[in-house]
C-alpha atoms as a printed R data frame, in Angstrom:
    type eleno elety resid chain resno       x       y       z
1   ATOM     1    CA   UNK     A     1   0.053   0.092  -0.186
2   ATOM     2    CA   UNK     A     2   1.625   3.847  -0.446
3   ATOM     3    CA   UNK     A     3  -0.082   6.795  -0.530
4   ATOM     4    CA   UNK     A     4  -2.736   8.263  -2.475
5   ATOM     5    CA   UNK     A     5  -3.178  11.729  -2.436
6   ATOM     6    CA   UNK     A     6  -6.640  11.894  -2.926
7   ATOM     7    CA   UNK     A     7  -7.047  16.050  -3.260
8   ATOM     8    CA   UNK     A     8  -5.713  15.776  -6.505
9   ATOM     9    CA   UNK     A     9  -8.721  13.777  -7.836
10  ATOM    10    CA   UNK     A    10  -9.656  15.709 -11.189
11  ATOM    11    CA   UNK     A    11 -13.493  16.217 -10.847
12  ATOM    12    CA   UNK     A    12 -15.492  16.427 -14.028
13  ATOM    13    CA   UNK     A    13 -17.030  19.691 -15.037
14  ATOM    14    CA   UNK     A    14 -21.348  18.893 -13.726
15  ATOM    15    CA   UNK     A    15 -20.347  16.570 -11.697
16  ATOM    16    CA   UNK     A    16 -20.396  17.999  -7.998
17  ATOM    17    CA   UNK     A    17 -23.598  19.167  -8.742
18  ATOM    18    CA   UNK     A    18 -25.083  15.496  -9.971
19  ATOM    19    CA   UNK     A    19 -23.980  14.350  -6.911
20  ATOM    20    CA   UNK     A    20 -25.059  17.235  -4.815
21  ATOM    21    CA   UNK     A    21 -28.582  16.768  -6.418
22  ATOM    22    CA   UNK     A    22 -28.730  12.971  -5.752
23  ATOM    23    CA   UNK     A    23 -28.073  13.576  -2.232
24  ATOM    24    CA   UNK     A    24 -30.708  15.948  -2.184
25  ATOM    25    CA   UNK     A    25 -33.214  13.737  -3.619
26  ATOM    26    CA   UNK     A    26 -32.320  10.757  -1.438
27  ATOM    27    CA   UNK     A    27 -32.516  12.682   1.290
28  ATOM    28    CA   UNK     A    28 -36.310  13.544   0.609
29  ATOM    29    CA   UNK     A    29 -36.792   9.738  -0.415
30  ATOM    30    CA   UNK     A    30 -35.898   8.466   3.108
31  ATOM    31    CA   UNK     A    31 -37.907  11.627   4.997
32  ATOM    32    CA   UNK     A    32 -40.581  11.101   3.030
33  ATOM    33    CA   UNK     A    33 -40.190   6.966   3.691
34  ATOM    34    CA   UNK     A    34 -40.124   7.942   7.466
35  ATOM    35    CA   UNK     A    35 -43.176  10.220   7.443
36  ATOM    36    CA   UNK     A    36 -45.410   7.685   5.636
37  ATOM    37    CA   UNK     A    37 -44.575   4.500   7.856
38  ATOM    38    CA   UNK     A    38 -44.947   6.755  10.939
39  ATOM    39    CA   UNK     A    39 -48.765   7.790   9.836
40  ATOM    40    CA   UNK     A    40 -49.703   4.390   9.210
41  ATOM    41    CA   UNK     A    41 -48.435   3.159  12.192
42  ATOM    42    CA   UNK     A    42 -45.127   0.384  10.606
43  ATOM    43    CA   UNK     A    43 -41.546   0.540  11.402
44  ATOM    44    CA   UNK     A    44 -39.977   3.437  10.476
45  ATOM    45    CA   UNK     A    45 -36.623   1.936  10.686
46  ATOM    46    CA   UNK     A    46 -37.393  -0.826   7.962
47  ATOM    47    CA   UNK     A    47 -38.846   1.432   5.626
48  ATOM    48    CA   UNK     A    48 -35.932   3.824   5.994
49  ATOM    49    CA   UNK     A    49 -33.600   1.218   5.198
50  ATOM    50    CA   UNK     A    50 -35.584   0.102   2.384
51  ATOM    51    CA   UNK     A    51 -35.666   3.640   0.835
52  ATOM    52    CA   UNK     A    52 -31.869   3.659   1.779
53  ATOM    53    CA   UNK     A    53 -30.942   0.580  -0.481
54  ATOM    54    CA   UNK     A    54 -33.653   1.648  -3.069
55  ATOM    55    CA   UNK     A    55 -32.202   4.921  -3.975
56  ATOM    56    CA   UNK     A    56 -28.564   3.676  -4.314
57  ATOM    57    CA   UNK     A    57 -29.332   1.470  -6.442
58  ATOM    58    CA   UNK     A    58 -31.040   3.094  -9.353
59  ATOM    59    CA   UNK     A    59 -28.732   3.008 -11.987
60  ATOM    60    CA   UNK     A    60 -28.993   6.542 -12.356
61  ATOM    61    CA   UNK     A    61 -26.862   6.981  -9.067
62  ATOM    62    CA   UNK     A    62 -24.580   4.187  -9.354
63  ATOM    63    CA   UNK     A    63 -23.185   6.016 -12.397
64  ATOM    64    CA   UNK     A    64 -22.350   9.437 -10.530
65  ATOM    65    CA   UNK     A    65 -19.291   7.397  -8.371
66  ATOM    66    CA   UNK     A    66 -19.012   4.953 -11.287
67  ATOM    67    CA   UNK     A    67 -18.151   7.984 -13.362
68  ATOM    68    CA   UNK     A    68 -15.617   9.089 -11.761
69  ATOM    69    CA   UNK     A    69 -13.654   5.997 -11.867
70  ATOM    70    CA   UNK     A    70 -11.121   6.912 -14.621
71  ATOM    71    CA   UNK     A    71  -9.639   9.789 -12.447
72  ATOM    72    CA   UNK     A    72  -9.705   7.600  -9.320
73  ATOM    73    CA   UNK     A    73  -7.626   4.865 -11.792
74  ATOM    74    CA   UNK     A    74  -5.782   7.927 -13.026
75  ATOM    75    CA   UNK     A    75  -4.156   8.744  -9.858
76  ATOM    76    CA   UNK     A    76  -2.805   5.876  -8.828
77  ATOM    77    CA   UNK     A    77  -1.642   4.684 -12.089
78  ATOM    78    CA   UNK     A    78  -4.421   2.511 -12.234
79  ATOM    79    CA   UNK     A    79  -3.473   0.443  -9.967
80  ATOM    80    CA   UNK     A    80  -5.490  -0.958  -6.702
81  ATOM    81    CA   UNK     A    81  -4.935   1.531  -4.129
82  ATOM    82    CA   UNK     A    82  -5.312  -1.752  -1.075
83  ATOM    83    CA   UNK     A    83  -3.127  -4.320  -3.015
84  ATOM    84    CA   UNK     A    84  -1.088  -2.254  -5.261
85  ATOM    85    CA   UNK     A    85  -1.900  -4.631  -8.095
86  ATOM    86    CA   UNK     A    86  -2.898  -3.615 -11.422
87  ATOM    87    CA   UNK     A    87  -4.834  -7.202 -12.489
88  ATOM    88    CA   UNK     A    88  -5.372  -5.764 -15.501
89  ATOM    89    CA   UNK     A    89  -7.938  -8.922 -16.904
90  ATOM    90    CA   UNK     A    90 -10.447  -7.629 -14.170
91  ATOM    91    CA   UNK     A    91 -12.671  -4.861 -13.746
92  ATOM    92    CA   UNK     A    92 -11.924  -2.153 -10.234
93  ATOM    93    CA   UNK     A    93 -14.811  -1.659  -8.206
94  ATOM    94    CA   UNK     A    94 -15.476   1.901  -6.542
95  ATOM    95    CA   UNK     A    95 -15.250   1.359  -2.917
96  ATOM    96    CA   UNK     A    96 -16.995   3.292  -0.803
97  ATOM    97    CA   UNK     A    97 -14.407   3.230   2.485
98  ATOM    98    CA   UNK     A    98 -17.295   3.850   4.839
99  ATOM    99    CA   UNK     A    99 -19.673   1.461   2.913
100 ATOM   100    CA   UNK     A   100 -23.453   3.497   1.991
101 ATOM   101    CA   UNK     A   101 -25.676   0.850   2.389
102 ATOM   102    CA   UNK     A   102 -24.876  -1.308   5.869
103 ATOM   103    CA   UNK     A   103 -22.354  -2.087   7.794
104 ATOM   104    CA   UNK     A   104 -21.143  -5.705   8.463
105 ATOM   105    CA   UNK     A   105 -20.377  -4.954  11.866
106 ATOM   106    CA   UNK     A   106 -23.483  -3.428  13.105
107 ATOM   107    CA   UNK     A   107 -26.767  -4.843  12.201
108 ATOM   108    CA   UNK     A   108 -28.762  -1.703  13.245
109 ATOM   109    CA   UNK     A   109 -26.482   0.766  11.047
110 ATOM   110    CA   UNK     A   110 -28.042   2.051   7.668
111 ATOM   111    CA   UNK     A   111 -24.988   2.642   6.356
112 ATOM   112    CA   UNK     A   112 -22.862   5.693   5.795
113 ATOM   113    CA   UNK     A   113 -25.903   6.625   2.603
114 ATOM   114    CA   UNK     A   114 -24.591  10.326   3.252
115 ATOM   115    CA   UNK     A   115 -21.076   9.814   1.751
116 ATOM   116    CA   UNK     A   116 -22.337   7.402  -1.218
117 ATOM   117    CA   UNK     A   117 -21.700  10.932  -3.273
118 ATOM   118    CA   UNK     A   118 -18.781  11.886  -1.408
119 ATOM   119    CA   UNK     A   119 -15.478  11.814  -3.748
120 ATOM   120    CA   UNK     A   120 -13.599  11.598  -0.662
121 ATOM   121    CA   UNK     A   121 -15.222   8.610   0.710
122 ATOM   122    CA   UNK     A   122 -14.182   6.644  -3.059
123 ATOM   123    CA   UNK     A   123 -11.287   4.102  -3.217
124 ATOM   124    CA   UNK     A   124 -10.015   2.100  -5.974
125 ATOM   125    CA   UNK     A   125 -10.105  -1.573  -5.821
126 ATOM   126    CA   UNK     A   126  -9.698  -4.303  -7.371
127 ATOM   127    CA   UNK     A   127 -12.517  -7.040  -6.982
128 ATOM   128    CA   UNK     A   128  -9.779  -9.464  -5.151
129 ATOM   129    CA   UNK     A   129  -9.540  -6.302  -2.665
130 ATOM   130    CA   UNK     A   130 -13.513  -5.426  -2.091
131 ATOM   131    CA   UNK     A   131 -15.635  -8.044  -3.085
132 ATOM   132    CA   UNK     A   132 -16.079 -10.592  -0.423
133 ATOM   133    CA   UNK     A   133 -14.503 -14.086  -1.919
134 ATOM   134    CA   UNK     A   134 -13.840 -17.525   0.472
135 ATOM   135    CA   UNK     A   135 -11.140 -19.503  -1.339
136 ATOM   136    CA   UNK     A   136  -7.566 -20.883   0.252
137 ATOM   137    CA   UNK     A   137  -7.920 -17.388   2.258
138 ATOM   138    CA   UNK     A   138 -10.665 -15.123   3.379
139 ATOM   139    CA   UNK     A   139 -11.252 -11.728   2.574
140 ATOM   140    CA   UNK     A   140 -12.868  -8.786   0.894
141 ATOM   141    CA   UNK     A   141 -13.863  -5.687   2.203
142 ATOM   142    CA   UNK     A   142 -17.197  -5.658   0.887
143 ATOM   143    CA   UNK     A   143 -19.476  -3.358   3.466
144 ATOM   144    CA   UNK     A   144 -17.006  -4.011   6.446
145 ATOM   145    CA   UNK     A   145 -15.762  -0.690   8.172
146 ATOM   146    CA   UNK     A   146 -14.665  -1.980  12.012
147 ATOM   147    CA   UNK     A   147 -13.724   0.759  14.569
148 ATOM   148    CA   UNK     A   148 -12.821   0.426  18.085
149 ATOM   149    CA   UNK     A   149 -14.661   1.220  20.465
150 ATOM   150    CA   UNK     A   150 -18.306   2.290  21.213
151 ATOM   151    CA   UNK     A   151 -18.517   5.373  18.764
152 ATOM   152    CA   UNK     A   152 -19.475   4.741  15.216
153 ATOM   153    CA   UNK     A   153 -21.452   8.337  13.009
154 ATOM   154    CA   UNK     A   154 -24.781   7.218  12.340
155 ATOM   155    CA   UNK     A   155 -26.030  10.047  10.932
156 ATOM   156    CA   UNK     A   156 -25.342  13.402   9.451
157 ATOM   157    CA   UNK     A   157 -24.756  15.469  12.113
158 ATOM   158    CA   UNK     A   158 -21.999  13.010  13.906
159 ATOM   159    CA   UNK     A   159 -17.905  14.202  13.640
160 ATOM   160    CA   UNK     A   160 -16.065  11.357  11.466
161 ATOM   161    CA   UNK     A   161 -13.382  11.943  13.185
162 ATOM   162    CA   UNK     A   162 -14.407  11.061  16.106
163 ATOM   163    CA   UNK     A   163 -14.050   7.328  15.001
164 ATOM   164    CA   UNK     A   164 -11.368   5.138  15.838
165 ATOM   165    CA   UNK     A   165 -11.014   3.387  12.514
166 ATOM   166    CA   UNK     A   166  -9.298  -0.062  12.205
167 ATOM   167    CA   UNK     A   167  -8.928  -0.059   8.522
168 ATOM   168    CA   UNK     A   168  -5.792   1.065   7.161
169 ATOM   169    CA   UNK     A   169  -6.828   3.713   4.499
170 ATOM   170    CA   UNK     A   170  -4.171   4.493   1.505
171 ATOM   171    CA   UNK     A   171  -5.176   8.291   1.493
172 ATOM   172    CA   UNK     A   172  -3.548   8.427   5.151
173 ATOM   173    CA   UNK     A   173   0.269   8.928   4.690
174 ATOM   174    CA   UNK     A   174   1.070   7.302   8.026
175 ATOM   175    CA   UNK     A   175  -1.438   4.546   7.669
176 ATOM   176    CA   UNK     A   176   0.555   2.674   4.360
177 ATOM   177    CA   UNK     A   177   3.697   2.875   6.512
178 ATOM   178    CA   UNK     A   178   2.346   0.116   8.979
179 ATOM   179    CA   UNK     A   179   2.381  -2.976   6.451
180 ATOM   180    CA   UNK     A   180   5.367  -4.891   4.999
181 ATOM   181    CA   UNK     A   181   6.479  -8.013   3.284
182 ATOM   182    CA   UNK     A   182   8.237 -10.971   3.670
183 ATOM   183    CA   UNK     A   183  10.053 -12.394   1.078
184 ATOM   184    CA   UNK     A   184   7.529 -15.340   0.921
185 ATOM   185    CA   UNK     A   185   5.016 -12.934  -0.601
186 ATOM   186    CA   UNK     A   186   3.399 -12.599   3.015
187 ATOM   187    CA   UNK     A   187   1.934  -8.775   4.073
188 ATOM   188    CA   UNK     A   188   3.155  -8.586   7.915
189 ATOM   189    CA   UNK     A   189   2.313  -5.502  10.249
190 ATOM   190    CA   UNK     A   190   5.476  -3.490  10.714
191 ATOM   191    CA   UNK     A   191   4.633  -2.560  14.410
192 ATOM   192    CA   UNK     A   192   4.801  -5.316  17.371
193 ATOM   193    CA   UNK     A   193   1.879  -7.739  18.480
194 ATOM   194    CA   UNK     A   194  -0.065  -5.877  21.505
195 ATOM   195    CA   UNK     A   195   0.113  -2.798  19.363
196 ATOM   196    CA   UNK     A   196  -2.834  -0.722  18.073
197 ATOM   197    CA   UNK     A   197  -0.881  -0.456  14.906
198 ATOM   198    CA   UNK     A   198  -0.149  -3.747  14.551
199 ATOM   199    CA   UNK     A   199  -3.866  -4.857  14.997
200 ATOM   200    CA   UNK     A   200  -4.931  -2.347  12.779
201 ATOM   201    CA   UNK     A   201  -2.435  -3.892  10.180
202 ATOM   202    CA   UNK     A   202  -3.567  -7.188  10.909
203 ATOM   203    CA   UNK     A   203  -7.515  -6.482  10.211
204 ATOM   204    CA   UNK     A   204  -6.555  -4.774   7.195
205 ATOM   205    CA   UNK     A   205  -4.776  -7.927   5.855
206 ATOM   206    CA   UNK     A   206  -7.501 -10.150   6.223
207 ATOM   207    CA   UNK     A   207 -10.094  -7.568   5.317
208 ATOM   208    CA   UNK     A   208  -8.640  -6.526   2.091
209 ATOM   209    CA   UNK     A   209  -7.410  -9.751   1.396
210 ATOM   210    CA   UNK     A   210  -3.963  -8.558   1.267
211 ATOM   211    CA   UNK     A   211  -2.828 -12.463   1.661
212 ATOM   212    CA   UNK     A   212  -4.966 -14.033  -1.205
213 ATOM   213    CA   UNK     A   213  -3.032 -16.705  -2.920
214 ATOM   214    CA   UNK     A   214  -2.210 -14.635  -6.704
215 ATOM   215    CA   UNK     A   215  -0.985 -11.690  -4.257
216 ATOM   216    CA   UNK     A   216   1.269 -13.789  -2.754
217 ATOM   217    CA   UNK     A   217   2.380 -15.244  -5.356
218 ATOM   218    CA   UNK     A   218   3.212 -12.516  -7.370
219 ATOM   219    CA   UNK     A   219   5.385 -10.758  -3.923
220 ATOM   220    CA   UNK     A   220   7.320 -13.623  -3.982
221 ATOM   221    CA   UNK     A   221   8.317 -13.496  -7.393
222 ATOM   222    CA   UNK     A   222   9.122  -9.519  -7.525
223 ATOM   223    CA   UNK     A   223  11.201 -10.365  -4.288
224 ATOM   224    CA   UNK     A   224  13.459 -13.011  -6.374
225 ATOM   225    CA   UNK     A   225  13.827 -10.639  -9.417
226 ATOM   226    CA   UNK     A   226  14.799  -7.979  -6.562
227 ATOM   227    CA   UNK     A   227  17.221  -9.977  -4.899
228 ATOM   228    CA   UNK     A   228  18.718 -11.223  -8.654
229 ATOM   229    CA   UNK     A   229  18.978  -7.589  -9.568
230 ATOM   230    CA   UNK     A   230  20.835  -7.041  -6.355
231 ATOM   231    CA   UNK     A   231  23.374  -9.903  -6.997
232 ATOM   232    CA   UNK     A   232  24.165  -8.437 -10.298
233 ATOM   233    CA   UNK     A   233  24.673  -4.944  -8.976
234 ATOM   234    CA   UNK     A   234  27.029  -5.823  -6.735
235 ATOM   235    CA   UNK     A   235  28.855  -7.713  -9.644
236 ATOM   236    CA   UNK     A   236  29.423  -4.792 -11.468
237 ATOM   237    CA   UNK     A   237  29.883  -2.556  -8.662
238 ATOM   238    CA   UNK     A   238  33.073  -4.245  -7.590
239 ATOM   239    CA   UNK     A   239  34.374  -3.681 -11.174
240 ATOM   240    CA   UNK     A   240  32.834  -0.105 -11.548
241 ATOM   241    CA   UNK     A   241  36.626   1.253 -12.947
242 ATOM   242    CA   UNK     A   242  35.210  -0.695 -16.258
243 ATOM   243    CA   UNK     A   243  33.445   1.356 -18.396
244 ATOM   244    CA   UNK     A   244  31.456  -1.572 -19.582
245 ATOM   245    CA   UNK     A   245  30.261  -2.809 -16.346
246 ATOM   246    CA   UNK     A   246  29.738   0.651 -14.942
247 ATOM   247    CA   UNK     A   247  27.203   0.704 -17.992
248 ATOM   248    CA   UNK     A   248  25.285  -2.191 -16.886
249 ATOM   249    CA   UNK     A   249  25.752  -1.133 -13.744
250 ATOM   250    CA   UNK     A   250  23.248   1.926 -14.284
251 ATOM   251    CA   UNK     A   251  20.959   0.237 -16.375
252 ATOM   252    CA   UNK     A   252  20.552  -2.353 -13.168
253 ATOM   253    CA   UNK     A   253  20.097   0.833 -11.143
254 ATOM   254    CA   UNK     A   254  17.608   1.934 -13.477
255 ATOM   255    CA   UNK     A   255  16.103  -1.253 -13.104
256 ATOM   256    CA   UNK     A   256  15.618  -1.124  -9.247
257 ATOM   257    CA   UNK     A   257  14.031   2.547  -9.377
258 ATOM   258    CA   UNK     A   258  11.491   1.667 -11.707
259 ATOM   259    CA   UNK     A   259  10.945  -1.334  -9.113
260 ATOM   260    CA   UNK     A   260  10.236   0.963  -6.511
261 ATOM   261    CA   UNK     A   261   8.795   3.495  -8.355
262 ATOM   262    CA   UNK     A   262   5.681   4.744  -6.933
263 ATOM   263    CA   UNK     A   263   3.782   3.952  -9.478
264 ATOM   264    CA   UNK     A   264   4.326   0.085 -10.147
265 ATOM   265    CA   UNK     A   265   3.160  -2.805  -9.131
266 ATOM   266    CA   UNK     A   266   3.693  -3.717  -5.790
267 ATOM   267    CA   UNK     A   267   6.106  -0.839  -5.130
268 ATOM   268    CA   UNK     A   268   6.045  -1.247  -1.403
269 ATOM   269    CA   UNK     A   269   6.530  -4.630  -1.741
270 ATOM   270    CA   UNK     A   270   9.856  -3.658  -3.827
271 ATOM   271    CA   UNK     A   271  10.884  -1.179  -1.837
272 ATOM   272    CA   UNK     A   272  10.441  -3.805   0.925
273 ATOM   273    CA   UNK     A   273  12.968  -6.317  -0.697
274 ATOM   274    CA   UNK     A   274  15.163  -3.854  -1.651
275 ATOM   275    CA   UNK     A   275  15.853  -2.505   1.769
276 ATOM   276    CA   UNK     A   276  16.036  -6.265   3.162
277 ATOM   277    CA   UNK     A   277  19.119  -6.522   0.466
278 ATOM   278    CA   UNK     A   278  20.833  -3.893   2.275
279 ATOM   279    CA   UNK     A   279  22.489  -6.256   4.308
280 ATOM   280    CA   UNK     A   280  23.373  -9.790   3.496
281 ATOM   281    CA   UNK     A   281  24.779 -12.802   5.686
282 ATOM   282    CA   UNK     A   282  28.635 -13.474   4.168
283 ATOM   283    CA   UNK     A   283  30.014 -16.466   5.501
284 ATOM   284    CA   UNK     A   284  28.052 -15.938   8.941
285 ATOM   285    CA   UNK     A   285  28.379 -12.073   9.417
286 ATOM   286    CA   UNK     A   286  26.156  -9.158   8.539
287 ATOM   287    CA   UNK     A   287  27.224  -6.949   5.900
288 ATOM   288    CA   UNK     A   288  26.078  -3.928   4.936
289 ATOM   289    CA   UNK     A   289  25.864  -3.322   1.411
290 ATOM   290    CA   UNK     A   290  26.527   0.705   1.741
291 ATOM   291    CA   UNK     A   291  26.300   1.540  -1.589
292 ATOM   292    CA   UNK     A   292  23.132  -0.087  -2.155
293 ATOM   293    CA   UNK     A   293  22.174   2.073   1.226
294 ATOM   294    CA   UNK     A   294  23.377   4.930  -0.708
295 ATOM   295    CA   UNK     A   295  21.527   3.686  -3.885
296 ATOM   296    CA   UNK     A   296  17.887   3.606  -1.869
297 ATOM   297    CA   UNK     A   297  18.660   6.615   0.222
298 ATOM   298    CA   UNK     A   298  18.744   8.735  -3.709
299 ATOM   299    CA   UNK     A   299  15.574   7.377  -5.350
300 ATOM   300    CA   UNK     A   300  14.668   9.925  -7.222
């Protein structure tokens, strides 16, 4: 996971007006449903949920957030914001970070419907991360939005900032620092067991399905590529006074920079693997590749 600057999102002309209109209409539909149910002596909560579900499922309203897909994709080079997978053979979803229609952890929650047309609540996601799946591993964000403690925003006037969110958010630059990766491709928390940071990373790995077989396989392959690249760079570096070897070293260096570039697939894992190669075992002793450390610190 790498930080995505959502404030750079380019909103098409007229989009915000359509979003505001849709929200106003939905608010009116919910209010009317509640008034009618109360007048008829019916359960107004059921009526509200029905109005919310039907209102959000209208094709014209789903089109509003789907129309932002190209702009959202552009922010991270077409990658899933959760996994960094390009997953080019699959369609992407516009995930509502705070679920719009229901919350899996609270059956009484109506969903954060008032954020359905709020672009700051959108996350560009591959289906492996967003849709519920059960295979060799289980995951998929679906309608999950766990929080720590008892407070959860349930209406428009509630302060979202008070929620203590369990999920790591790619638009938060600090959250992206809480995940790293083993050379076998498995995602792991950076912080030790017992810390809040560890728990958030652990929950996010499971819910975003970051440990699914496909992601793990691809990251493991990437780790091997980076290890071999560094070994080749080391050979060239040892003969850097030779013009041919210097040129080859520079080419390898460019390849490494391409791997760890934030626009590349699985770039956070690539960066973790590259830093892991800074230290190598040499006949039972740990030796620092100072040249590699210098290269990574100079990463443009």
